[in-house]
N, C-alpha and C positions, 0 to 999 in steps of 0.2 A: 875563896876567894874573895870574897864578899862579905862580911856579914856587923848586923848591925847589934851593940854589945847592952844594951836598956840606954837605950837613946830614949833621950826627950828633949825639948823645944818649945820654950815660953815665949809669948809678946806678951809682956806688961801682965795683964791678970789674963792673958788666953794660954791656955796649953796645947798648941798643935799637935803636937804626938807628944804618948804617956809610953816611957817604959818599952821603946818597939827594940826584941830582941829577936831574929835570924839570921837564915843562912844561904847563899844559894852559892854552890858547888860552880867547881870547871863542868862546859858541854852543858849543863842548867839555865832554862828560860823558867823565867821567874815573873809571874803578875800581881801586882801589889792594887789591890782591889778595894774603890774608895766609893761613897756621895761626893759633892763633891763639899769640899771641904774637911774631909777624913784627914788630911793629913800628909797626902800619897805625894802631894810634892815638897813641902817639907822636908820632907822624909831624906828626897832623892838629890835636893840639894843641900843639904845636911852630906849625903854619902857623898856628894859631887866639888866640897867644900866651898861651895859657896857661902851657906851660910855654919856660924860657928854651935854648936849645940849646947844649951844649957846645962843638960850632962849626962852623960854614958856616952857612949864615942860608937865609931863607928869604922871597920877596916877595912880596905882593900891590896888582895897577894899582900896579907899580916901588916899594911903601913897603916900607923893610926889617922887618918884625916887629920884628929886636930893635934898633934906634934909636928906632923911631915909632909901638910897641902901645899907641897909644891910635888912633891915625889908621888903623891894620888895623883894629879892628875895627868903626872904624865902615863898610870895607867887607867883610866879609862876615857874612853867615850862618853860624852855627856848630852846628848838635845834635850835640851828645855821647849814646854811646849811652846812656851811665848820669845824666845827665842829669835834676833831680828840682822838682816843680810844687810852688806853694805851693799847701798843699791847703786853706788855708779861702779862696780868691780862687774864685770863677766861675771857669768856659773864660773866654770874655769878660772880664771882668774881672782875668787873668791876663796876656791880649794885648796888652788897651789897657795896661796896665802897661807891658809890654817896648814896648811903640810909642813911652811915653810916656820911657823912659828914651833910646830915640833921637834924642830931640829933636821927634817928631809933637804936631799937637795941631788944637785945634779941629776944625773940620769935616772936615780935611785927618786925621786921625787917628782920626776917628768915622769916615770913609771907609774907609780904610786898613782899621781893623779890621774888618768889616764885610764887607770885598770879603775876604779871610782865611779869616775863619771860615764864609763860603759855601765860599769855595773848597778848603775840608779836610771838611767836609761837617760842623760841626761846633755847624749854627744850632739843631739838636736835643737837644744839650745843654751850650748855649752860656750859661744861667743854672746851672747846676750845676756845685754847687762839688768842687775838683779832688781832692779825699779819697774823691771816690764816686762817683768816672771808672774805667771797665774799661781793663785794660792797652790795647787800639789806641786809646778815647781817649785817653786820655794821651797818647799815642806822635803822634796826631796835633794836640794841642795843645802839647806841645812845637815840632813843623818847623811849627807855625802860628809861635809867638813867636819863631821865631830867622830866621824871616826876613821880618816884619815891616812892618823898615824898607827892601826895597825892594834888596838891598844889592847890588853887577854880580858877588858872588864868593860860592859854596856851597858847603861844608866840610859832608858829609853821614857819619855815622858812622852803619852802618847804620840805612836811613831806616823802615823797612818793621820792625824789630826788634816782632815779638808782635802787629804787624794779622794781617785776615783778610785771606784774598783780596782779598774789592769797599772792603775801605780799601787796603788796598795798590796798587789799581788808581790811588787817587787822588793817591798820591804818584807813581809815573809819568808818569802825565798834569801834573802838575804840574810834571814833572823836563822831561818832553820842550818844553814849552810857555816856561818857562825858556830854553833851549839856544835855540831859535826867535826871544827876546829878546836873545840874544846875551849869556845870560851863561857866566861859565868854572863848572865844575859838579865836583868831588872828592867823590866817595863813597867805602865802603871798607862789602862785603855778603859773607856767606857765601853769596850765595844766585848759583849761577851761568846761574839762569833770567834774572834778571837785569839783570847781565851784558851776556846777550844783547840783553834787551830795550834795554837804556840805551846802551850802553859803546861812544863811540867810536873811544877807546884803553883800552888796559889795562896795570897794570903789576904784577906780583907781587914778593911784597917775601920774601924767607927772611935766618930771622937776623939783620936791620938788614940787608939788600941789596936793591937793587935789580934782583932775574933776570933778568929777563924782559919788556919791553916792545914791543906795535904795537895790530895793531885785533885782534881775535876770529879774525878770517880771517888775520892773522897771526901768531898763536898756533898756530893750528888746524895750519897748513901747517910751520912750523916742525918740532911735535913730533910732524906726523905721527896724531896722535888725529882719531877725528872729533866729539870736543866738547868744550869748554868744561872740563870736572869732570877729564876725562880730561888733558888738555894741562896742565892749573894740578896736577894730582895728579904727571905729570911732571917735570914745572918745580923745582917745589917736596922731589920726591927727587931730583933731579941736585945740589940743591943742600945738600941734603945729608949 
């Protein structure tokens, strides 16, 4: 469903991503980890067609991100860590706006908007302007608008950023439910407890390269560490 094929991205003399190759199957949650500057966000933005790879490519549902980016965008839900909201729209209006951009209309649009408003606990502030929402509320609206068209592949860059424990649980339940529905999901995070809770497989990036990959248990066994945080630190340190 999601595949990176020797993808590289260079900015002038800086090679942010180098020869990235990995695959995420339908019904799988893949956690992409790495320290700041490792290339996680760049890789995800290339997958989401917001950046053009310098070499190599990536595929979503068999569609090349370089040759047919518009078709790829119809098949992904992309949450960027830095994505803003239109502050003069209410939360419901914003979700509806993005649903319309994805071609939803009529009763299907209304039903889907109300479904995601309910799923992410937005109901109580659905008619409040986005400019007046808290950080956690804004994040829930951002996730809702990114997946309102029910795409088969989800790309989530730090989906629980700014959320408290209860709001984070809403996102966790959503990811688990979408996995059960057969979605291919790749997400980045700095929270190892999220990886332990959600990820079927993990990839560790360091200096733009994939330096380790496997299930959480496999990473623990390969490093001899007792938890993922220590395993991650060992892998990144060795790569440096």
